[in-house]
N, C-alpha and C positions, 0 to 999 in steps of 0.2 A: 394656435393659442386661443384660449377662450377667455373672454372677459366676464367675470362673475362678481357678485357682491356677497361678501361673507361678513356677517355681524356688522353690517352697515358700512363696510369699507370695500372699495374696488380692488380686485386682484386679477392678475393674469395667470391662468393655469394651462399646463401643457396637455391636459386630457387625462384619461384614466378615470378611476372612480373618485367620488367626492372624498372618501377617506384618504386616498393617496394624495389628493390635492391639499387636504387639510394638513396632513403630516409633512408635506413638502414646505408648507407655510408655518410649520411648528405650532399649529393650532390643535391642541390635544382634546380628543374625545375618547371616552372609555370603550373598550372592546373586550369581550370574553371569548367569543367563538372565532375570532380572527387571528391568523398568523400569516405573514407575508409569504411563507413558503408553501402555503396550500390555497386552494381555490376558495373564495369567499362564499358564505352561505346566507348571511344575514339572520342567523337563527336566534342569537341572544337579544337582538334589538337594542343593545346598549349604545351602539354607535349611531342610532337614529338621529336625524336632523329635521328641522322644519324648512320647507321650501314654499316660498310665496306662490299661491295659486293652487297648491295641492292640499286636499282636505286632510289627508293622513300624513303622519311622519313616515319618512323613508329610511331604510338602512343605508348608511353612507358607504358601507363596504361593497355593496352590490349595485349602487346607482351611479351611472356615468355622469361626469360633468357635462353640462350643456351651456351653450352661449346664453348669457343674460340671466342665468340663475341668480335668485336672491335667497341666500341660505342663512339660517340661524342655528347655531350649534348648541347654545346654552339658554334658550328661551325658557320661560316659566313652564310652558307646555312640555318642552323636551325634557327638562330636569325632573318634572313630576313623573313622566313616563319612565325615565331611567330608574327613579327610586322605586317605582312599582315593580318593574322588571327585576331589579336586584332583590327585592323582598321575596318575590316568587322563586327566584333561583336559590335563595337562602333558606327556603322553608324546611328542608330536611337536613340542613348542614348542622354538624355538632355544635351545640350552644356553648360547650365548654372549651372549644378550640381557641387557642391563644392567637393574638394578632401577630402576623409575620409580614413584615414590610416587603419581603422578596416575592410575595404572591400577589398577583394582580387582583384576584378576587378580594383578598383582605384589604388591599389599599382602597378599592372601590367601596367596600362596606364602611370603612372609616370616613372616606370622602363624603359619602351620602348619609352618614349618621345612622346606618342600619344596625340595630341592636339584635344580636342573634337570640338572646334569651327572650326578648319580646316577640320576635318573629316566631319562635318555637311555641309560645303560648297562643298566638293567633291561629297557628295551623295545627294545634294539638289534636284536633278532631279529624285530621286527614287520615285516610286509611293507611295502616302500616303494611308492609310486605310480610309475607309468611316466612321468608328465608332471610338470613343475615346477608348484608351486602358483601361482595367479594373482597377479601384481603389476601395479601401474600407478603409475609415478612421474612421469607426464607431465601429470596434471591440474593446473590452476592452484591448486586449493585442497585437494584430497584426496590422501593418499598411502596406497596400498593394498599390503599385504604379507601375503598369506594364509598364509604360513608361521607367522604368529602367531595364526591363527584357532583358537579353542577350540570352535567349533561350538555357540555359545549361541543362534545364529539371531536375535539381537536386531536385527541390521541388516536382515534380511529382514522381520521383523515390524513394525519401526517404519516402514520404507518402505511397507509395505502398509497398516498400520492408522492411521498418522498422516498421511503425505503422500499415500498412495493412488497411488503411482507404479509399484509392483511391479517395481522395477529389479533388486534382488538376488534371486538364485535359487540353490537347492541343485542342483548338477549331480552326476550319478552316484549310486551307492549304497554303503552300507557304509563300509569303510575308504577307498574312493575318492571319498567325498563331498567336494565342494569348493564354496565360495561364489564365484560370479562374477556379473557383470552380465547382463542379459537377452540381450545379443548375444554373450556369451562373450568379448568383446574389451574394448578401452579404454572407460573411462567416458564420454569425450567422444563416442564413437560409439553410446552406448546411449541409453535414454530418461531417463537421470538428469537431474534439474533442479538438482543441486548445492546442495540445501538443507542438507546436512551433518548430517542427523538420524542417519545411520549412524555417522559419526565421533563424534557426541555421545554415542551410546549404547554404542559398542564398548568392552568392558572390558579387552581384551587388547592393544590397539595394532595390530590387523590393519588397521583403517581409522582414520587419524588426520588431524588438520589439518596441512597441509603447513607452514604458517608456524610452528606450534609446534615441529615437528621442526627447522626451519632456524634459528629464532631463540631457541628455548628456551621453556619453559612460562611463562605469566604469573606475575608476582609480586604483582600487585594486581588486585582486581576491584571494579568500580563498577556499580551498578544505574542504568540510564538507559533512554531510549526511542529506538527506531529513527528514523533521519533520512530514510527513504525514503517509502514510500507512506502513505496516510491510514489504514491499518489500526491503526497505533499499537502495534506489538509492543514489549513490555518485554524487556530483556535485561541480562545481566551482561557488561560489556566487560572483557576481560582485557588488562592492559598490562604492559610490561616495559621499563625504561629510558626511559620517556616515549613509547613507541610502542604503538599498538594492535596486539595480536597476534591476538586472536580474540574473537568474541562468542558467548555461549551463551544459549539461551532460558531464561526463568524458568518453572519448573513452576507457580508460583502466579499467573501473570499471566492475568487473565480474557480478555484479547484473544487471545493466541497459545497459551496452555496448553502451554508447553514446546516450542514449535516456532518456527522462523525460516525465511526463504527465502534464496536465494543472495545477495541484496543486503544484507539485514539482518545475516546471519551473516558474510559474507565481504567485501563491497564497501566496506571501510573504509580502504583504503590511500591513497585520495585525500587524506586528511589529511596524509600524508607525501610527497605527490607532489613531484617535483623542480621543477615549474613553479608551485608555490604562490607567490603574490605576498605578501610579508610586510612590504613597506615602501610607504608612500604614494607616489603618483606624480602628476606633472602633465605633460601633453603640451605641449611648446613646439616650434614649427616642425616639427611632424610627428613628433617624437621624444619618447619617454617619459623623464622624469628623476625619479630618486628624491629625495624631500624629507622633511623631518621632519613629525611630526603638527602641531605648532603652525603651521608654514608652510602646510600644506595647508588647515588650518581657516581661517586668515586669508585665503587665496586664495579659498576658497569663499564666505566671509562677504562679502568685498568685492564679488564678482561678483553674489551674490544680492541684496545691499543695493542695488546699482546698478539691477538689473532691476526690483526691487520699487518703487523710487523713480520709475522712468521709466514702467513699464507696469502696476503694481499686482499684487496677489496672483494674479489669474487668469493671469498670464504664466508661472507656475511650477507644475510638477506633481511629485508624489511617488508612487512605487510601492513598497508593502510587499512582503514576501517570504513565500511559502508554505514556505520552508525555514528561516525565522527563528522564534524563539519567540513565544509570545503577548505576552510583555512587550515584546519588541523591536518587534513590529507595533503595539502600543499606543503606544509612544513615536513610531513613524513617523507615525501619524495625528495625534498630539498636536503633533509638530513641524510638520506641514503646517498645522494649524489655529491653533496659538499663535504659532509663530515666523514662518511665512509668511502667516498670515491667510487661508488658502485651503482650500476643500473639494475641491481637485483632488488627491484621494488615492484610490488604487485598488490592486489587487493582481492576481495571475494568476488568481484566481477568476473574473475577468471573461471570460477566454477558455476556461473549462472548466465550472465549476459554479455560476456566477451564475444560470443558468436553473433549476437545482434549488432554490436558496434562494428565488428569486422565486415559483416555482410552488407549493412547499410552504407558503410563507407566505401566498400568496393564497388557497389552498384550505383549509388546515388551521390557519393562524395562526402556525406556527413553521417557519422555513426550514431545517430540519435533519431528520436521520433520526429516524423515530418509534420505532425499537426498538434492541435491543442485539445484538451478535454472539453473545452467549450464547443468544439465542433460536434460533440455527441448529439446535441439537440438540433444540429443542422442536418446530420446524416440521415439518409433515407434507408440505409442498409448497413449491415455489419457482417464481417467475417471474423469470428473469434477462434483462433487456432492455438491449441496447446496452452490455453489460459483458462483460469477459473476465477474471473474477477469478483463475483459476488462473495467469495470467501477470501481471496488473497489481495484484492484491491477493492474493498467493499463499496466505496463511494463511486468509483468508476462503474462497478458492476450494477449498482442501483440506478445510476444515470442511464446506462445502456438498457436495463430492464424497463425503465419508465418510457424510454423512447420506443422500444418494441411494443409495449402495451398501447402506445398511441398509433401504432401501425407500421413502424419501420420493419424491414425484412431482416432476418437473422439466419446466418449459417454458422454452426458450431462444428469444429473438427477437433475431436478429443476422444481418447480411448475410454473415458468415463462419461457417464450421463450426469453432467454437472447441473447445477440449478438453472443456468442459462439455457442448457440443452432442452429443458422442458418447455421453453418459450420459442424454440427455434423452428423455422420453416423446414430446415433440414439439419439433422445431426448425423455427421459422418463419424461413426464410432469405430475409428480405424485401429489396427493393431499398432502397439507401440513400436516406433522405429521405422514407420512407413510414410513419413511426412513427404519425402522427396517424390516418390512415385505418385502419391495422392495429388499433390499440387501440379505435377506434370499432367496428370489426367484431367484435372480441372482446366488447365491451360489449353489442352487439346480440345476439350469440349467447347470452350469459349471460341476458339478459332474455327472449329468445325461448324458451329451454329451461326457464325457471323456476329457474335455478340461482343465485338471488340470496338474500340474507339479508333476508327481509321485515321481521323484527323490528328489525334494525339500521337498515334504510332508514327505517322508520316512526319510530323514536325518535331517530336521530342525523343524519338528512339532511332537506333541504328540497327541494321542487319535483321530486320523482322523476317525477311525471307529465309535467312539461315536458321533462325529460331523455329520458324514454321516447319522447315524440313526436319529439324531435330526432334520436334515434339510430335511429329506425325505418327511415330511408332508407339507413343505412350497413350494408347487408347484406353478409355474407361474399361473396356472388356479385358484388356491385358492387366490392368492394375487391380481390378476388383478382387481377384483371388489373393493377390499380394497383400492388399490392405484389409481384407476381410469385410468389405462392403459391396454393395451392388453397383454395377455400371449405371443403372438407372438413377440411383441416388447421387452418384458423382455428377452426372449430367444435370440433375435437378439442382445440386449445390451451385454449379456454374451458372445456371440460368437465374437462380435467385440472386446471387451476388451481382450479376450483370443487369438485372431487370430494373434496378433503380439507381439513380445518381443524385447526390454523391454517396459513396459507400466507404466506410472506414474498415481497415484491417487492424485488429489488435492481436498480438501474440505474446506468449509467456514462455516459461521454462520448459513446457512440453514441446516447444519447438527447438530450444537451444541445447538442452542437456542430452545430446545424442552424438554419435560418431560423425554424423553429417549435420550437426546443429547449424553451423555457419551456412552451409549449402542449402539447408531447408529454408532458412530465412530468405536467401537469395531467390528461391522458388516462389515465395510469397510476393516478393517485389515484382517478379514477372507478372503476377496477376494484376497488380496495381498498374503496371505499365500497359498491359493489354487493354484494360478498361478505361484508361485515362484518369484513374483515381489518384492523381498526385498533383500537388501544387494548387489545390482548390480547397475552400472551406468544406468541412464534412467528409474529407477523404483521407488518403495517405496510408502509410504503413507504420504502426506505432507499437514498439515494445513496451510492455508493462514491467517496469523495474521492480524488483522484489523488495529491497530494503530502502530505508528512507533516503540514503545518500549514496547508493551504489552507482548512480549516474555521475554524481559529483566526485566520488573517490577516484575513479579511473580518469575522469576528465581533468582532475587537478594534477595528473601526472603519476599517479600510483599505478604505473604500467611500464614494463621494462623498455619498450621501444618508443614511447611517446612522452613528451613533456606536457605542461599545462595547456589545455585546449585540445587534448588528444592529437597533438601535432607531432609528427616524426622528429626525433632528436636532430637529424641532419638538417632539417629546415629551419629550426629556431635556436639551435645551440649558441650561435654567435650572439644573438640578441640577449638570450638569457644570461650568458657569461658577463655581458656588460652590466646588466642589472644586478646580478649576484656578486659581481667582482670576484668570481671564483670559477675555476674550470668545470665544465660539464663533461663527465666521462663519455667516451664514444664507444667503448666496448659493449657488445651485445649483452644485455642483462638476461637473467633467468626469470621465466614465469614462475608462479607459485608451484605448479606441478613439477616443473624442472628443478626448482629448488629442492623439492622433496626427493627427486631422483638423486640430486647431488648430495643430499644428506645421507642417503642410503649408501652412496659410493664413498663417502668420507671427505669429499671436497668442500662441502658446505659445513662450517663449524659452528655458526651462531645464527640465531633467528630472533628477530624483534617483531612480535605479533601484537598489533594494536587493535583492540576491540574486535577480535576475530577468534572464535574457538575452533581452531583448525583441526584438532584431533577429533572432536565430536562431529564436525561438519564435513570432513573429507570422506569420500567413498573409501572402501577397504580400510576402515579405521584401524584395524589391527596392524596392517602394513604401514600406515601413517605413523602409528605409535612406535613401531620398530625403527623407522627412519629418524623420528624426533629424538629417540633415546640415544642415538649416536652423536647428537649435537653436544658440544661442550658448554654452550650457553643458550638458554631459551628464556627470553624476556617476555613476560605476559603483562599487558597493560589493559585493565578492564575494571568493571565495577565489582565483580565477584570472582571468587576462586573457581574459574571455569574448568572444564574437563581437561583441557590442555595443561593448565597450571597444576592441577592435581596430579596428573600423570607424569609430566616431564619438565615442569617449570623449575627454573633456578632462581629467578627474580620475579617479584610481582610488584607492579606499579599501580597504585589505586587511582583510577580516573574517576571523573564525576559524570553524572547523567546530563542529558541535554537540558533538563530543567534547571541546571546549575551553571549554565554557560551562555555566552553570546557567540554569534557567528551566522553562517548561512548554510542551508541545504539546497540541493538541486534536484528537482523532481523529474518524473518520467517525461514530461513535456518540455524539458529544457528550462524550466522556470527556477530562477534563483530567488530564494525567500529567506527572510530573517528568522533567526533563532535568538530568543532572549532569555536571560536569566530570570527565573521565577522564584527560586528559593536560595538560601545561602548554601555554600559548599558543605557537604556532609562530612564531618570529621576532618581528617587531614588530606582528603582527596584533592586532586587538582584537575584542571582542564587539560586535555591532551596536548593542546598547543603550548601550555605553560611547561609541561613535563619535557616536551621536545626542546623547547627553548633553553631550559635550564640544563638539560643533559648535554646539548650542543656546547653551551658555554663551559661546562666542566671539561669537555673534550678539546677545548681550545678554539672554539668557533663562535665566540660571543657576538662579534660584530655582524656576522652574517645572519644572526637570529635575534637581532636587537629590536624586537617589536614590543610595543607597550599595550597592544590591544588586537583583537581579531580584525577590526577595521583596518588597522595598519597593515596586517598581513594581506587582507583583501586588496588593498590599494596596490601592493606589489603584484598580486595575481593579475590585476587589470593591466599592468605594464607588460607582462610577458604573454598575456592572452588577449590578442587584439579583438577577437570577436566578443569579448566581455568587457571591453574598455569603458563602455557607457553605463555599466551596472554599478552605480555607487550605492553606498548604504542609504544615503539620503533619498534616492529614487525608489528604493524598495522598502520604505517604511510601511507601505501597505501593498499587499498583493504580489510583490515581486515582479521581475521582468524575465522575458524569455530571450535567450541568445539565438542568433547573433544580435548584438547591440553595440554598434561600433563606436558611438560617442554619446555624450550626455544629452544630445538633441534627438538621438535615435529612439523610436518608440518601442524597440524590441521586435522580435519576429515571431508571430504566432503560427505562420505556415511557411515551411521551407519549399524551395524549388518551384516557386510560382512562375518564373519565366525561364530559368535555366538551372542546371545543377552545378555544384562546385567543380565537377569534372568537365563541364561544357554544356552546350545547349541540349545535347542528346545523351541519353543513357543507353547502355547495352543490356540486352536480355542475357540471362545466365543459362548456359547449356550444361546441366549437371548430370553426370552419370550416377546412377543409383548403385551404391555399394552397401548391401545389407550388413547390419552389425554382426560381428563375430559372436556376439552373445546369443546363443540359441538354446532352445529347450532340448532335453533328452529324456529318456526314461527315468534317469536318476533325478533330474531337475525339470519336472514337467510344467511348471508354471512360470509365467513372466510377471515379475514384480515391477511395478511403477511406483514412484514415491513423489510426495508433494506436501504442501501445507494444508492447514485447516484454519477456519475463521478465527477461533478463539486463541490460537497459539501462533508463535512467530519464530521462525528459524530455529536456532539452537535452544530456544526457550529461556535464554539468559534473563530476559526481562519478563516476558509474559507468564512464565511458570511460577513467578514470585508474586502474582497478583490473584485477584478473585477469579480470573479466567481459568485457574487450575480447578475450580469447582465446576465450571461449565464444560471443560475438556480436561479431565484429570490425567490422561495418559494417551499414548499413541494407540491407534487401532489399525488392524489389518482387514481391509474390505475383501470379502470373498463371496462369490456367487453361491446361493443356497444349494444348487445342484452339485457343485464341487464339494461343498461341506458335507452333504449327505453321503457321498461316496467315501469320504474319509471319516464319517461318523463324528464330525465336529459340530458343536453346538454354538449358538449365538453367545458371545461374550466369553467363551472358553479361551483360556490362554494356550497358545500353540508355540511350537518352535519352527522358525523359518531358517532354512539352511541353503546357502549358495556355495559356489566354488571358493568363496572368499571368507566366509565366516557365518556365524549364527546369531540369532536374536530371539527373544521370547516376547510375545506380544498378544494381547487379546484380539479376538476375531469379532468383526461386525458383519453379519450376513446381509447382503444387499444385492439387488440386481442393477446397481449403478455400474458394476464391472461385468464384463462378459466372462463366460466360462473359460477357464484356463488362464485368466488374468487376475492379478491382485493389485491392490493399492494400499500403501502404508504411509503414515506421516512419520516425522523424524524429530520431534521436539523434546521427547522425554529421555534424559540420560539413563534412566532405569531400563529403558528398552534398548536404546543405542542401535537404531535401525541401520545406521551406516556401517556397522560391522558386516552387513550383508551385501551392500551395493557394490557394483562391479568396477573394474579397472580400465574399461575401454575409454578412449578420449577422442574428442573432436579432431578431425584431420587437419584443420586449419589453425585453430588457436589453442588446442590442447585441453579444452574444458572436459570434465568427466561426464560419462554417460550414466547419469543417475536413473534415467527413465526406463532402462531395459536391463533387468538382471534375472537370470534363470535360477529358480529356487525350487525346493520341495517344502512341503508343510507336514508337520507331524504333531500328533497329540502329545501332550506332556505326560498324561497318565500312563500311557504305554505307547512306545514308538510304533507307529503304523508304517507298513511298507509303502514305498512310493507307488503311486498309481500310474497307469499308463498315460501317455500324453493325451490330454483332452482333445 
């Protein structure tokens, strides 16, 4: 601690800069170039203070506190200097600009009595630039008018230091200096990712949020959690007149640390989309008819009671939602088990991250991420496998990128050259479907070179000798032709990953959506065990969850074999029955993919799908549709008439968005965070938990669902899930808590497995035999198609396609190598037909060397394209997840069908 005198009073300060000390003491000084998210520069000099013994004023943002300092923050000399600096900054500012209290610069002008008209007259003889300053009024989210720029350079620095995109640049010199995007032209033509950080930091109105300009500044602000990916960014949602206007990142949020991506910050207008369904509907004679809530509940109850009476509980299935809250998913599985008497309950984790949960639980004892996102800044190395974080988990991706720019090592294993691959020390651009042999070869190289943690292996693992014998045959030379990379690069990847400690592993759907998805993740765990990168800060094996609450939906019991806490039914059924005062069915339930099989066979007669567009999302969509058409009752609960409802729905229940409800989400790092209502319910829509509660009451189970709030539901969750017992709403008002959190004195768990694993002190290595996917290329189907997401769109596009993001990414694209396109006489942006053994789709082509020859990549967000008509029917051997990442296809021009080329 330092003892300093500020404005004649003694204060104790903990260190840091003078500005930090002043703010901690709530002593306000103006700043224009400063933002706590970026490095201080002292450029604007508005924060200057007077220090006894120093001839000149010093910038408080760059000057460290020292013992015995005597500081004056608002002396006559300081205030005169500030007024002069403000006048100079305002010399080119538009004199006709109206005062806006939300802009820092305007507030300071008023505070110091700076008259823009008078300033303009004083500086009217200043040389004018030959060219007009940069403007861009065409971007869907940002409005740029550099006539209002005061050259604080915050936009440049936050783009560089937080997002790492390097879009904004200073062009020219001296009085001709101007801020423009990297291309010099419109933002949509630049490398901008529309994260909005520049608008968030701009103090003068040069870069602003377009909707704020068009509709006015928000009048209310509500703290909540983003409804998109599983990163779990916290934000302040600004509303006006019951509409969402803008979202701003929270500086104190441990997940996103004052940053958001284009979806979290801007893609919220779906809540006000014109095609929102806000009234219950029943389809009769092929036409949808609006009905009342009591009528629709009675209709569903009568139909379900009849099916249950005739065919029993196994004839009905329920699907929870990765977009719904923990509380709502908990009620969904309770509805299935108590009201329907069935364990036929699942969620979209089945088609994405069920392999992660199964692999991590089998090897380490807990089916979730071992570490926290805050460990990124501790890690000295990263292995990113089958994940594209800068697009699919943008805040995580930006944090990894920044750490790599500061010197951390990076290995990327991915069939595509992703953005992070450009920064990697090694990029293993493997063939899709070869994860298992690739990580076996890396393990071999680690052992062969002696780059293993012998102490950790000795104390925390079993049967290393057996694993060493098993892996001996998986040499890089053997694997290189299988994976399509060189043995040298495999060894280099192993050396880079092992060269620094600690090192984190992140993986995504490129690891899990394979026939050996579960086993591939087990192979990744082997690498962490070999190098001792478990149970320590900055280490671990961490799945990046795709949707906002996919971790929570399965964890709340939307899983046929597990109850809340992802705990097997056999272990906790007795406890749950006491709390529910109702029996828990013991019969083995069906996973979603097995429900689909049962629907095809006729044994499943009804499906209740909550917030999950199964027809559009499933592989082999045409076969999915045929199976769903056999069902007697398909209940769709969503915001919009999704593709499932359009094609096969019998009943539609209008749910509300996350902006209209309370509850919690659970992110990828096991953090439970609050969701809060920001706007009134739209129309006659209802929260998912309210719909489930009222439907259960109609079916005769009122007492079991007699909750008056999401918090009441959560308190029951805490009773049945012991590892979450300490996570009360009161404790997660800010920032959330990570489980295990056993009681209300427990701080939460940021790092798993520090001293032992739930399965014991030691973990076993996994000896996985490689079984190549049956999906292979032929002369008829010579290309391998890989699918995934893109930055501006999200999953089935239900939300993001109804926002300005549709201008940034209007439709899906098929990435193809230029050499392959040349052989087929296909041009950039030309629409083509892709055909697999399962179906066809028409999609525009994007020529790029991000993919290798013979390989393709497509997104799947646009119903007009319907990419999943093409994707295949292979499934993970352990948990049954579909293999979206490997489908053999051919590509044909639409103008004239071209013959299939020989296998590249």
